[in-house]
N, C-alpha and C positions, 0 to 999 in steps of 0.2 A: 543410448541414444543419451541415458542420463548423464552420462557426463560433457557427452557434447553440448546439453542445454545447459549445465554445469557453468563451463567455460566461455557460453554466449552467454550466459546472464550474469554472468559472476556474483556467485552465493558469498556468503558473508559469514563466517561461522565467531562467535563473538569470543569464547572459550580455546578456542585454538587461534585465534589471530592478537588475542591478552589474556593467555594464561596467568598471569603475577595475580591477576587481580579475581580469579577462579579459583588456584590453586597455589600450595603448598608446594615448595620444591621438592619437595618429596613426591608429591604427586595429587598429595589428597584434597580433595575437597574441601578449602579455608571455613573454619567458622560463618564466618558473616562473608562468603562471597557479591561479588558483584562492585559497581562501582559507588563512587561518594556522589560525585554527580555528573546529570544528564542535561545536556542542554538544546533545545533544537525547534529547528520549522523545518516538520516536514512537509512532505508534500500534500495541499487539498484535494486533490484529484478523487476521482473517485478510481475504481479497479474494473475497469470495463473497457474491451475495443470501442474507438470513435470512426468511423471511416473517415467523416471530414476530416480530421488531423492525422491520420494517415496519409488521405488521398491530397491534402493541402497542396504538398510540391509536388505529388507523382502526378495527378490529372487533376486540375484545378476545375473543370467541366463537372466531374462525381461529387467534389467538396461543398461547387457552389451550385448542387442542385435541387430546385425548390421543394422537393417531398423528399421522403426516404423514398418511393416508389422508386420517383424516376432514377433517385440513384441509383438501387437496387436493376435496376432495370442496366442503368451505364455499366455496373459493377459485372453483370451477366457475360454483356458483350464481351468484356474484357479476356474469357475465356479463348474465346477466339482470334480475339482483336491480339493484344497483349498477352499470351501467354505465362510472359515472364514476373510481368507484373502479377492480372490474377493470383501467380503461386504465389508471392512475397506477399497478398492480400489473405489467401485461405490461410498461410502459415503462421501472420502477427492475428489473424483472426482466433484458430487454435491457441498460441501461444497463449494470449488474452484470457479464452475461458480456461487453459491448463490452470494458468497460473489461480483465479477466480478458481478452483475446483481446488487448488494445492488449501487457501488461505481454509476454504472454509473445511477442511477432509484434513486437515493436521494436526487437529485439538489443542494447537499452540496458541489460537486466536480466538477461543468461544467467546470470550465479550466484545470482541469487535465484528465479528461476525455475523452475527447475529440478529442482523439489519437485513432485510431486502438486497441494499446498496451497500460494497464497500467500499469503503474508502480509505486510501492510505494513511491521512492523520492517525485514525482510531489504531489500524495497527500497529502502527509504529510508538506509538504511545502505549501500545497493551504490550509491544517486547520491551520499551524502554522500562518499565516497573520491574518486570521479571529480571531484564540486567545491571536494574540495581541493587545495594545493599542494604539493609534494614535501613541503616541509619541518614539513607541519599537523602536531597532531596533533588529535584525534575521540575526543571522548567523548558515548559513549551509555548510555541506562539501556536495558536489553532483557531480554527474559524466558530465562529459563536456557535452553529451550526453541529457542530461535534456536541455541544454541550444540548442543546436545544433540541436536536429533530429527535424524533420517534424511534427509530431503528437505533438509534444508540445509547437509548433510553436503561440497558442491562448494564455497557459499560458506564456511565455515567454513575449509577446508579452504585454501582460496587465502590466506584472512587470514591464516591461522598461515604459511604458506609462505612470502607474502612479509614475513611481520615487521613488519606489521601491527598486532598488539596487545601491547599493552606489558606489561598486566593484565587482568585476569578477575575480577572479584568476584559471590559468587554469594547473594543474602540472602534467606531466608524469612521472607515476610511474613506468614502463616497466621497465625489467628490476634488479631491488631492491630486 
């Protein structure tokens, strides 16, 4: 089951994909492993299952339901009306829950998973810090909430205390 999930999800292992960045030709760990520069615009989405997004192109009636309760009743009807869609829905919901559990339990993202809501952006930023060499520079486009949201306080505090933030710019793109 794990191998099937790995193929379906497309896991990526940085050290295997870029061994020259982390290891010498002899296969030992470099004295200062990691990338010299990392740039990114990680997704700003929460790590959660959103039934409206799931059903948007699969069942418009459910995605446009006026309340979560009404959507829930329609989703429950799928069990008998459209069992294939029901199976697809339950698998997607399970995968989302498993992904959330993985991020929390794998111990690779202790700061980005400290809050009640996981967001892909801090997860990717925390991974970037681990992938960077000690002398590297990292540039990320992030929503202001990554810095200001209470749930990210441990992550942001660590960045500032470690001197990892050189500058922080805030742009308002409303109305563009």
